[in-house]
N, C-alpha and C positions, 0 to 999 in steps of 0.2 A: 709406885714411883717413890724414890727416896726423899727424905725430908730436905736434904741439902739441895736437891733439884728445885724444890719449891722456893727455897731461899734465894738461889741464883735467879730464878725467874722473877721473884718479887723485887729483888734489887734492881733488875733491868726495868721492870714495869713501873717502879716508883721513881727511881733516881734519874733515869734518862729524861722523862718528860719534865720533871722539876728542874733539871739542869738545862733550862732553856731549849728543850727538845733535843739536847745532845748536839746542837749545831756548833757550839764552841769547840775549838781543838781539844781542850781538856775533857769535854764531855764525850767527844768522839774517841779519845784515847781510852777512857774508862769503858765505854761501850765495846770497843774492839778487844780490849784485854780480857774482859769477862767472857765474851762470846768465844774467843780463841781458846782460852784456858778450859772452859767447859767443854767445848767441842773436842779438843785434843784428849781430854780426860776420858770421855765416852769412847773416842776412837780407839784408844789403846786398852781400855778396860774390857770391852766386849770382843769376843772372837767371831761371832756371827751377827750379821745385820739383816734386819727385816725391812723389805721395801714393798709397798703396795704399788699397784699399777699407776696411780696418780703421782705418788712420790717419785717414781722412776722418771716419769716425764718431766716433772718439775726440776729434778736434779740434772737431767740432760740439758735443759734450757740454761740453767744457771752455770753448769760446767762449760757449756759452749761459749757463753758470754765471757766467763773468766779466762778461758783459753785464748780467745781472740784478744782480750785486753792485755794478757801477758805477752802475746806476740807483738802487740802495738808498742808496749814499753821498750822492746828491743830495737825499734825502728822509729826514731824521731824525725819529723818532717817540718817544713814550714809551707805556708800556702802559696809561696812563689814557685815552689818546685812542682814538677810535673806529677800528676797522680800516678801512684804505683799500684800494682795488683796485690802486693804483699800488705798485710795489715800494718798501719802506721798510726802515729798520734802526732797532733800538732803541739801538744804540750805533755811531756812525760810526767810532770808533777801533778797536773790535774787528773790524768788517767790513774796515777798511783793513789791519789786521794779517794777517788770513786771506787777503785778496785779493792782497797783495803777494807772498807765497810761491807762491800758486796761479798767478799770472801768470808768475812767474819759471820755475816748473816747466813750464808749458805752452810757453813760449818755448824752454826747454832741450829738451823733447821734440820740438818741431818741428825744431829745429836738428839734433838727433842722427839723426832718421830721414832727413835729407838726405845725411848723410855715412857712415852705416853701412848696408851692403847685403849683405855676404857673410857666410857662416857663420864664416869665419876671424876676421873682425872681432868678431863676437859672442863668440867664444871668448876673445879677448884681453880684452874688456871684462868678461866673466864671471870671468876669472882675477883681474883687478884687484879686483873686488868680493869674490871668494872669499878672497883673501889678507887684505884689510881685515877681513872678518868673522872669519877665523881669529884674527887679532891681537886683535880685540875679545873673542872667546870665551876666548882664553887669559888675557887680562887679567882677565876676569870670573871665570874658574875659579880663578885664582891668588889674586886679591884680591877676595873675594866679600862683603866687609863694608864696602864703600864707601871702601877705602883710596885708590883712584885719585882720587876726588872730594875726599877730605880733603886729599890732598897738594897740590892746586891751589887749593882754596877755604878749607880749614880747617873745613869743615862736614862732620859725620858723617851719612851717609845709609845706614842699614842695609838699606833696601829697594831698594838700587841693584844694578846688575850692571855691573862694570867702569866705563866712562865714562858709562853711561846712568844717570840719576838714578832711573829706574823700571825694575825688573827685568822688568816686562811689556813695556816698549818694547825693552829689550835682547833679550828673547826673540823679539819680532817681527822685529827686524833680523837676528838669527842664523838664525831659522827660514826667512825668505825667502831669505837667502843660501845656506842649505843646498840649496835647490832649484836655485839658480843654479850651485852647485858640481857638481851632477849633470850639467849640460850639458857639462862638461869631459871626462867619462869614460864615463858610462853608455851613450849611443848607440853610441860606438865599441866599448865592451866587448861589447855584445850583437850588433852587426852587423859589427864589424871583427875577425874571428877572428885575424888575424895580429898584431894590436896589443893583444890582451887583456891580456897581462902585461908591457907596456912600462913603462919607468921612469916615464914621464909619468902613465900610468894609475894606477900604484901611489901616486904622490904625490897625485894628485887624489883618489883614493879615501880616502887618509889625511885630506885636508882635509875631505871629507864626513863622515867618522867623527867628527872633532873637533867639527864644527858640530852633528852629530846629538846628541852627548852634551852639547854646550854648551847646547842648548835645555833639557835636563833640569836642568842646573846653574843655570839662571836661576830655577828654582822657580816658573815661571809655568804655571798649569794651562791657560790659554787658548792659550799658545804650543805646549805639548805636543799638545793636541787638534788645533790647527790644522795641525801638522806631519803628523799621521797622516791628517787629512782631505785634505791636499795629496797625500800618497802614494796614498791611495785614488783620488783624481782621476786620477793617472797610470795606475794599474792599470785603472781604469774605461775611460778613453779608449783605452788601448793594446789592451785586449781588444775594445773596440767596433770598432776599425778594423784591427787587425793579425790578429785571429782571423777566418778565413774561414768555418768551419763554424758554422751557426747553433746546433746542439745544444751544441757545445763552448763557444760564446760564452755561452750561457745558464748552463751549468754553472760556467764560470770566474767569471762575474759574481756568481752566488749565493755561490760560495766566497769571493770578495773581500769581499762584503757581510758575510758571517758573520765572517770573520777581523777585518776592520777594526772592525766593530760590537762584537765581543768586546773588542778592544784598547781602544776608547774607553770601554766599560763598566768595564774594569779601571782605566783612568785616573781615572774618576769615583769608583770605589770607594776607590782609594788616593790620592785627591786631597789628603788631609791630609799624606801623606808627600811628595808632589810639591810642593805649593804651600805647605807649612808652615802650613796653616790649613784649616778645614772649610768645606764648602759651607754657605751660609746664615748666615755670619758677617757682621760689620759691613760688610765690603767689598761683599758681594752685596746686603745689605739697602739700602745706600746707593745702589747702582745702580738698584734697583727704585724707590726714592723719586725719583731723578732722572728715570727714565723716566715715572713717573706724573705728575710735574710738567711734563714736556715735552708730554704729551698734553693736560694742562690748559691749557697755553699755546696749543696748537694750536686748542683750542676758542675761545679769545679772538681768535686771529689765523689763521683757517682759510684765507684766500685767498692771502695773500702771505707768511705766516710772520713771523718776528721779525727777519730780516736775517741775512746770511751771518756766521757765527761770533758772533752777538750773543746767544746763548742765556743767558749768565751775567749779562747786564745787568739781567734782571728775575727771575732764578731765585729770589731771596730772597722775593719776593712770593708764590711758589707752593709753596715748601718749608714743611712743617709743623715741621721741626726744622732746626737749624743743622748744616751739613756743611762744616767747615773744610777737610777733606781733599779735597773735590771741588768747588772753587769755580768753576773756569774752563771745563771741557769736560763734555759730556754723557756721556762714556764709551760712546757708540754713534754712530759717525760716520755710519751710514746714516740713523738716526733724526734725527740732527743736521742732515743734508742736507734731510730733509723739513721739519723745524722751521724751517730757515733760509728756505725759499721757499714754504712752505704747500702745500696739497693740489693746487692748480691747476698751478703751476710745478713742484712736486715730482713730480707724476705724469708730466709731460712729460719731466723729467730721467730718471726711472726707466724710462720707455718707450724713451728713447734709449739708456740703458745696456743694456736688453734687446736692442736692435738690434745693439749691439756684441757681446754674447754669441752671438747668432745668427750673425753674420758670422764670429766666431772659430771657431765649431763647423763652419761650412761650409768653412773652409780645409783641414780634415784630409783630405777625400776624395781630391783630386787629388795629394797629396804622396806621395813615396816613404817607405818605412817609417822610415828613420833620421830624416828630417825630421818625420815624424808624432810620433815619440818626443820629439824636441826640443821641439816645440810643446806636447806633453802635459806635459812637465816645467815649461815656462813657465806653463801653466795651473794646475799644482799650486801654484806659488808665489803666483799671483794669488788662487786659492781660499783658501789659508792666510791671507794678509793680509786678504782680504775678510771671513773669518770672525772674525779678531781685532777687526776694525772693528765687530763687533756688540756687543762687550763692553768696548771700549777706544777710544782715539783715535789710532791709528797715523798717520792721514793728516794730523794736526796737528803731527807731529814731523818736522822736515826730513829726518833720517836715514832713517826708515822710509818717508816719502813718496818720497824719492829712489830707494830700492830698488824700490818699487812702480812708479814711472814707468820705471825701467830694464827691468822685466819687460814693461811695455807697449811700450817701444821694441823689445825683442827680438821680441815677437809681431808688431809692425808691419813687420818687415823684408821687403824685396823677395824674399828667399829663400823665404818662405812664401806670398807672394801675387804672382803675375806680372801681375795686372791692375793696371797702374800708369798713373796719369793725371798728365800734366805740366801745371802751372798757372803763371801769371805773376801776381805780386802787384804792383799799381800802386804807383807811388812815393808817392802821397798816403796810401795805406793803411800803408805802411812808416813814414812820418813820424808818422802817427797812433799807431801801435803804440809808437814811440819816446817820444812825448809821454806816453802813458799809463804806460809803464814808468818813465820818469823821475819822473813825478808820484808814483807809488806808492813809488818808491825814496826820494824826498825824505821822504815820511812815515816810511819805514823808518829813515832817518838821524835824524830828529827823535826817534823812539822810542828809538833807541840813545843819543842824546845825553842825553835825560832820564833813562834808566836809569843811565847812567854817573854823572851828577851825583848821583843818589840814593845810589848805592853808595859814592862817595867822601865823601858828606856824613856817613856814619856815624862817621867819626873826629873830627868837630868837636863842640864843646860844643853843648848844646841850642839856644841862641839862634842861633848861627852856622849850625847845621844847618837850622833853620827858614828862615833867610834864604836859604841855598843852594838848598834844594829848591824854594822858591817862585820864586826867580829863574830856575831852570832848568826850569820846567814848560813845555817846548816842545810836549809831547804829552800833553794832559790827558785821558788815558783814565781810567776808573774806578779802575784799579789805582794809578795815580800820584796821583789825587785823594785817595784814602784815605790814602796815605802823607804827603801834605801835611797833612791834618787830624790825623794821628797825630803828626807832627813839631810842629805847633802845640800840641796837647794836652800833649805831654811838656814842651815849653818852658814852658807856663803852670804846670805842676806842679813845675818845677825849683826848687831851694832858692835859686838865684841871682836869682830874679825877685821883685820887690817886689809887694805886694798890689795896688797900682794898676796895675802892668804886667800882672799876672795877669788882672785884671778886663778890661782893654782887649783882651788877646789872646783871652780866652774870648768876648768880645763879637764880635770879628772872626771867630773860628772858627765861632761860631753862625750868623752871617750867611752865611758861606761855605758851610757845610753846608746851610743853607736854600736857597741858590741852586742847589746841585748836586742837591738832592732834587727840584727841579722837572724836572730832566733825567732823573734816575734815581730815580723815586718808590719809597718803601718799601724802598730798599736798607738792609739791616740795619746795616752798619758805619757808613754815613753818618748813618743815623738815630740811632745810639748817640752819635756826636759831637754831633749836633744837641741831643739831650736832656742830655748831660753838661755842655754849655756854656750851657744855657738859664738 
């Protein structure tokens, strides 16, 4: 593996988590630009591409989702229209946002599996991710009341963890990185007797301890439970394949189930101490309201769903109460995937994911014990992040999605699967991929430019701010549309505006809100501006 590949990987591993998890538009722009540039470089540099059985299945799932989302972009809908059998989206801009990072991650995954093949290379990449996570964990433990974010933005966010604006996302990143850190020392500690107490092992063990306790310091209940579910996965797989005697296998499995079941019950019992809140509070009730609304949406759009990432475009019409803290994502990525594509396409996607799990399980039998343990550790990290995706949205945050894809990259390595197939990608397919990537990236640039204009417009007077945000609305997603309406409303109520000007601005704002309500019917915020300016 070339040195520049390590530099690219290190840049993503360090910069994106420190850039507030990559959640800001500028962080997303950096993330997508690096992934696309690196992916296209490898795509045109190599003539032949190697795919393992697992990587082929993963690419099929990702390719299918990307194809559906591209078709949805061509067919915008609103939820008052009758459901169609062709893929459509309720919000083209939300779908474009989600599709841009998914395409970039997929291209990055494809590029990495072409240049990473040996266990030594996996260890180097794991070390880079581990050091990054240790740094994040230490920042979060040292400044656990949003000091990092306040220092850069001036905004206080007490539910943050280090550079992560959400402690849940910080927990997911640190938790997944904890399993990656185990790759550095645990297999060698168990199977390499001569190297058990080496300085490297001691250092790597220290990293794992920091990350283990870092998960608790995030005060995320889901992250703590996910970590122990991942550890149980390692024990379960290790006993299943490393233990030869059937009787001992059953005894050890029962013992592991009892121990980890008891630990998880204790976590639930003392959840108020871990998560600083009780089960059944507003956070949990809000999630249940969102899930019920999602199934109500599925009743109206059962065949093709509401569009990739387009959940929040119509959520206001299905919620019985206003949830300002949960406006954008469903807080369940797996249910969100089903809602995005409906029962028909969603079932196909989950069946393909089932084929990935089946293939991953089949990889263990022919491997030597040390490699079996490494693959079990990777599976532990995948299980942990997959569990948190049931109660949150880690796959929508670049930093967490990046770690998940790194685990997929490690699992897809040729060191675990010798059944390798070489393929040749025709030139026209490469050109098509470049055109799609550049098209999505152009949308990403417009998203960033609009966001930047809105941020810098805050320092202007109301009238100037209104003019600035309207002039720079290059990417009219619902988020920015509402900010335009808000800017107009504040301008109309400014002391510097005459009665005639106020009347004219309110009239224009009313017509603008009316036009946008045709695209996003019953959106509460747009409806409020429509009524306030009537």
